[in-house]
C-alpha positions as CSV (number, residue, x, y, z in Angstrom):
1,X,135.2,-9.2,35.5
2,X,132.4,-10.9,33.9
3,X,129.9,-8.8,35.7
4,X,131.5,-5.6,34.6
5,X,131.9,-6.6,31.1
6,X,128.2,-7.5,31.0
7,X,127.3,-4.1,32.3
8,X,129.5,-2.5,29.7
9,X,128.0,-4.5,26.9
10,X,124.5,-3.6,28.1
11,X,125.3,0.0,28.2
12,X,126.8,-0.1,24.8
13,X,123.8,-2.0,23.5
14,X,121.4,0.6,25.0
15,X,123.4,3.3,23.6
16,X,123.2,1.8,20.1
17,X,119.4,1.4,20.5
18,X,119.1,5.1,21.5
19,X,120.6,6.2,18.2
20,X,118.2,4.1,16.3
21,X,115.3,5.5,18.2
22,X,116.5,9.0,17.5
23,X,117.0,8.3,13.8
24,X,113.4,6.8,13.6
25,X,112.0,9.9,15.3
26,X,113.7,12.1,12.8
27,X,112.3,10.0,9.9
28,X,108.8,10.2,11.2
29,X,109.1,14.0,11.6
30,X,110.3,14.3,8.1
31,X,107.4,12.3,6.8
32,X,105.0,14.3,8.8
33,X,106.4,17.5,7.4
34,X,106.1,16.1,3.9
35,X,102.5,14.8,4.4
36,X,101.3,18.2,5.5
37,X,99.0,19.2,8.3
38,X,96.5,16.4,7.4
39,X,99.0,13.8,8.3
40,X,99.3,15.2,11.8
41,X,95.5,15.6,12.1
42,X,94.9,11.9,11.3
43,X,95.1,9.7,14.4
44,X,97.2,6.6,14.4
45,X,94.9,3.7,14.1
46,X,95.2,0.5,15.9
47,X,95.6,-2.1,13.2
48,X,93.6,-4.5,15.2
49,X,90.6,-2.5,16.5
50,X,90.3,0.7,14.6
51,X,89.8,1.8,11.0
52,X,92.0,4.6,9.8
53,X,89.8,7.3,8.2
54,X,90.9,8.6,4.9
55,X,90.3,12.0,3.4
56,X,86.6,12.7,2.6
57,X,86.3,14.1,-1.0
58,X,84.4,17.3,-1.2
59,X,81.5,16.9,-3.7
60,X,81.4,19.3,-6.5
61,X,78.2,21.3,-6.9
62,X,75.9,20.2,-9.8
63,X,74.2,22.8,-11.9
64,X,70.4,22.5,-11.4
65,X,68.6,22.8,-14.8
66,X,66.2,25.7,-15.0
67,X,62.7,24.6,-16.0
68,X,60.8,27.2,-18.0
69,X,57.1,27.0,-17.3
70,X,54.9,26.6,-20.3
71,X,51.6,28.4,-20.4
72,X,48.5,26.1,-21.1
73,X,46.8,26.8,-24.4
74,X,44.0,29.3,-24.2
75,X,40.5,27.7,-24.2
76,X,38.6,27.9,-27.3
77,X,35.4,29.8,-26.8
78,X,32.3,27.7,-27.5
79,X,29.7,29.3,-29.7
80,X,26.9,30.9,-27.7
81,X,23.7,28.9,-27.6
82,X,21.1,29.8,-30.1
83,X,17.8,30.8,-28.4
84,X,14.5,29.9,-30.1
85,X,13.0,32.8,-32.0
86,X,10.6,35.0,-30.1
87,X,7.3,35.4,-32.0
88,X,6.9,38.9,-30.6
89,X,10.5,40.0,-31.2
90,X,11.1,42.9,-33.7
91,X,14.0,42.2,-36.1
92,X,17.1,44.4,-35.9
93,X,16.9,47.6,-37.9
94,X,13.1,48.1,-37.5
95,X,10.8,48.6,-40.4
96,X,12.8,51.6,-41.7
97,X,15.7,49.4,-43.0
98,X,14.3,49.4,-46.5
99,X,14.1,45.7,-46.9
100,X,11.4,43.3,-45.8
101,X,11.7,42.2,-42.2
102,X,11.8,38.5,-41.4
103,X,8.6,37.2,-39.7
104,X,9.2,35.0,-36.7
105,X,7.3,31.7,-36.7
106,X,5.6,30.9,-33.4
107,X,6.4,27.6,-31.8
108,X,3.6,25.1,-31.8
109,X,1.8,24.7,-28.5
110,X,0.9,21.1,-27.4
111,X,-2.7,21.1,-26.3
112,X,-3.4,18.2,-23.9
113,X,-6.2,15.9,-25.0
114,X,-8.8,15.2,-22.4
115,X,-9.1,11.5,-21.5
116,X,-12.7,10.4,-21.2
117,X,-13.2,7.8,-18.4
118,X,-15.8,5.2,-19.5
119,X,-18.7,4.9,-17.2
120,X,-19.9,1.4,-16.4
121,X,-23.5,1.0,-17.2
122,X,-25.1,-1.5,-14.8
123,X,-28.5,-3.2,-15.0
124,X,-30.9,-1.4,-12.8
125,X,-32.6,-3.6,-10.2
126,X,-36.2,-2.8,-9.5
127,X,-36.7,-1.9,-5.8
128,X,-40.3,-1.9,-4.5
129,X,-41.2,1.7,-3.7
130,X,-44.0,0.7,-1.3
131,X,-45.5,-2.3,0.5
132,X,-49.0,-3.5,0.6
133,X,-50.9,-3.6,3.9
134,X,-52.6,-6.9,4.9
135,X,-55.2,-7.1,7.6
136,X,-56.9,-10.4,9.0
137,X,-59.9,-10.9,11.2
138,X,-61.9,-14.0,12.4
139,X,-65.7,-14.2,13.0
140,X,-66.9,-15.2,15.5
141,X,-64.1,-14.7,17.9
142,X,-65.4,-17.3,20.4
143,X,-66.0,-20.8,19.0
144,X,-65.8,-24.5,19.8
145,X,-64.4,-27.6,18.1
146,X,-66.3,-28.6,15.0
147,X,-67.7,-25.1,14.4
148,X,-67.2,-23.0,11.2
149,X,-65.6,-19.6,11.2
150,X,-64.9,-17.0,8.6
151,X,-61.4,-15.6,7.9
152,X,-61.6,-12.1,6.4
153,X,-58.6,-10.7,4.4
154,X,-58.3,-7.0,3.4
155,X,-55.4,-5.8,1.2
156,X,-54.7,-2.0,0.9
157,X,-52.3,-0.3,-1.5
158,X,-50.9,2.8,0.3
159,X,-48.6,3.7,-2.6
160,X,-48.9,6.3,-5.4
161,X,-48.9,3.7,-8.2
162,X,-50.9,0.6,-9.0
163,X,-49.8,-2.7,-7.6
164,X,-49.3,-5.3,-10.3
165,X,-50.2,-9.0,-9.9
166,X,-51.2,-8.9,-6.2
167,X,-50.8,-12.2,-4.4
168,X,-52.0,-13.6,-1.0
169,X,-50.7,-16.9,0.4
170,X,-52.1,-18.7,3.5
171,X,-50.9,-22.1,4.6
172,X,-53.7,-23.3,6.9
173,X,-52.8,-25.1,10.1
174,X,-54.0,-28.7,10.4
175,X,-56.7,-27.7,12.9
176,X,-58.4,-25.5,10.2
177,X,-60.2,-27.3,7.4
178,X,-60.9,-25.3,4.2
179,X,-64.6,-25.1,3.4
180,X,-64.8,-22.4,0.6
181,X,-63.7,-18.9,-0.4
182,X,-65.1,-15.7,-1.9
183,X,-62.6,-13.5,-3.8
184,X,-63.8,-10.1,-5.0
185,X,-62.4,-9.5,-8.4
186,X,-59.8,-12.2,-8.2
187,X,-59.4,-16.0,-8.1
188,X,-58.5,-18.7,-5.5
189,X,-56.2,-21.7,-5.9
190,X,-55.6,-24.5,-3.5
191,X,-52.4,-26.6,-3.2
192,X,-51.0,-29.1,-0.8
193,X,-47.6,-28.8,0.9
194,X,-45.1,-31.6,1.4
195,X,-46.4,-32.1,4.9
196,X,-50.0,-32.4,3.7
197,X,-51.1,-28.9,4.8
198,X,-53.6,-26.9,2.7
199,X,-52.1,-23.9,0.9
200,X,-54.6,-21.2,-0.2
201,X,-53.5,-18.9,-3.0
202,X,-55.5,-15.7,-3.8
203,X,-54.5,-13.4,-6.7
204,X,-55.7,-10.1,-8.4
205,X,-54.4,-8.6,-11.7
206,X,-53.8,-5.2,-10.1
207,X,-54.7,-2.9,-7.2
208,X,-55.0,0.8,-7.8
209,X,-53.1,3.3,-5.7
210,X,-55.0,4.0,-2.5
211,X,-57.5,1.2,-3.2
212,X,-58.2,-2.0,-1.3
213,X,-59.6,-5.5,-2.0
214,X,-61.3,-8.1,0.2
215,X,-61.6,-11.9,0.4
216,X,-63.4,-14.3,2.7
217,X,-62.4,-17.8,3.4
218,X,-64.6,-20.2,5.4
219,X,-62.9,-22.9,7.5
220,X,-64.0,-25.5,10.1
221,X,-62.3,-26.2,13.3
222,X,-61.2,-29.8,13.6
223,X,-63.2,-31.8,16.1
224,X,-60.2,-33.4,17.7
225,X,-58.6,-30.1,18.6
226,X,-57.9,-30.3,22.3
227,X,-59.2,-27.9,24.9
228,X,-56.8,-25.1,25.8
229,X,-55.2,-25.2,22.4
230,X,-54.4,-22.0,20.5
231,X,-54.6,-22.0,16.7
232,X,-52.2,-19.6,15.0
233,X,-52.7,-18.6,11.3
234,X,-50.3,-16.5,9.3
235,X,-50.7,-15.1,5.7
236,X,-48.5,-12.9,3.4
237,X,-49.4,-10.5,0.6
238,X,-47.2,-8.9,-2.1
239,X,-47.1,-7.7,-5.7
240,X,-44.6,-7.6,-8.5
241,X,-43.7,-4.0,-7.6
242,X,-44.6,-4.1,-3.9
243,X,-42.8,-5.6,-0.9
244,X,-44.2,-8.5,1.3
245,X,-46.5,-7.7,4.2
246,X,-47.3,-10.4,6.9
247,X,-50.4,-10.6,9.1
248,X,-51.9,-13.3,11.4
249,X,-54.6,-14.2,13.9
250,X,-54.8,-16.5,16.9
251,X,-57.9,-18.6,17.8
252,X,-58.2,-20.1,21.3
253,X,-60.1,-23.2,22.3
254,X,-62.1,-23.6,25.5
255,X,-59.9,-24.1,28.6
256,X,-59.0,-27.6,29.5
257,X,-60.5,-27.4,33.0
258,X,-63.8,-25.7,33.5
259,X,-64.2,-23.7,36.7
260,X,-66.4,-25.3,39.4
261,X,-68.6,-23.1,41.5
262,X,-69.5,-24.5,45.0
């Protein structure tokens, strides 16, 4: 009995629940019809994991304002450049206009000024245009110690002008001892050097172009000059306007060893 009653109660309970389910379905159907097609289109959202989309409002179109282009202001024409007056131009209207025509004034022309470069003026240095010629000779050419010999000097002017203040200088070696001198048209002066040597100076006021002058000096060979020695003597001649000329001689003593003939 109890089992049967329990089955009856369960059947009755299920039957009551079936009515409630049917009524709920009808209510949902009514709501769906009242909500329109959109209610049916919207999915049933899971309250836990989904978001129920709502109706998206349709934006209304906004009127775009119309911009009217503005034209830029027209450029102002600049006045044309004024050209300088042409001196050869003829004024408008010619000479038949009745009035006096304006005369064009020519533009001034700049004339460059020449710059003068100063020229440096130097002091001219006198350069001898010629040189005197000096010749020396000894007589006799063969001599011995203690003998006297003559030194002959000849000065020639090969230039085209006169030589002024002609000078001759001869520093005698120690083996030649001065005896005397003869200067044609000039004078002789004797000096001593720092080493004790005799210096003979001969001078003439001038020597004409192409002319020559002579002088003779007598000297003695020192007795202590050794055999085989060679005595060299040099002299120089010049003038204020002539270059120096040098000349010399060599005088040999007897040989140190005389040859023997068997």
